[in-house]
Residue, then its C-alpha position, 0 to 999 in steps of 0.5 A: m788832540r784832548v783837552d778835559f776842562y775842570h771846573l774847580t767847585r770844591d776843592p783846589a787845584e793843589k787837590l786835582v793836581p797829584m791824581l792828574a799827575s799820578k795818572s799821566l804817570e801811569v799811562g806813561k806820559r811826561l807832564l808839564l805844569v803850567a802856572e803863571d805865578e810863582a806862589r802857585r807853581a811852589a803850592l803845585s810843588d808842595c802839593l806832589w811832595n804832600a799827596e800821599p805819603a807812598s806816592f811822591l811825584a818825581h819833579d822840578f821847576g823848569g831852568s833847574g838844569r836838569d829839565s829833561d830828566q824831570p817825569i813832571l815840570i813845573s814851569e811859567q812857560c809852555e815848552p815841553a823842556n822834559g819832553a812833556s806830551y802832556i800838559l796841565l793849566s792850573d791857574g785857570l788861564w788858557r795859553d793856546e801853546a797847550l795845543a801843540f800837546e797831545r793831551a791839555f788839563f785845564l783847570f778853573t774857578a768859578d771866578q774864571i767861569d767866563h774865560a773857561r766858556t770862551v775858550w770851549r767855544q773856540l776849542t768846540a769850533s776846531e776839527v782837532v780838538t775833542p773838549r771835555y767838561w768834568k765837574q766834582d760830584g761829591g768827592r769824585w770827578v764825573e763828566g758833564p754833558 
């Protein structure tokens, strides 16, 4: 499985999430967006509504009663009630349940870098995980060393 670490140095998660969600859907994968905080989950929903006027990304919140119909599900739980094979941890908190998915996106800020480094070391020790690090270079994302 692959884990992509995204170090948020310039833009907030709400700028990156629509891009990752769109790319996931383009390759035919359903996505689970996870955040512990209710306000962050609401912000994620807003960014999916407002990313680009021509590209609304269909989604809903976990527990809404139609979870299995959603290509993108926003939840505080790491349970893919929508059948997601991709998971996006948007709040800088790693959850080992993400290892059950085909691919994980782990977003973290400078304040969370120590935690991210610890997670990186743990995952690089695993034979079944391929971690990749992404950083912002100007307005685009580039894979780091």
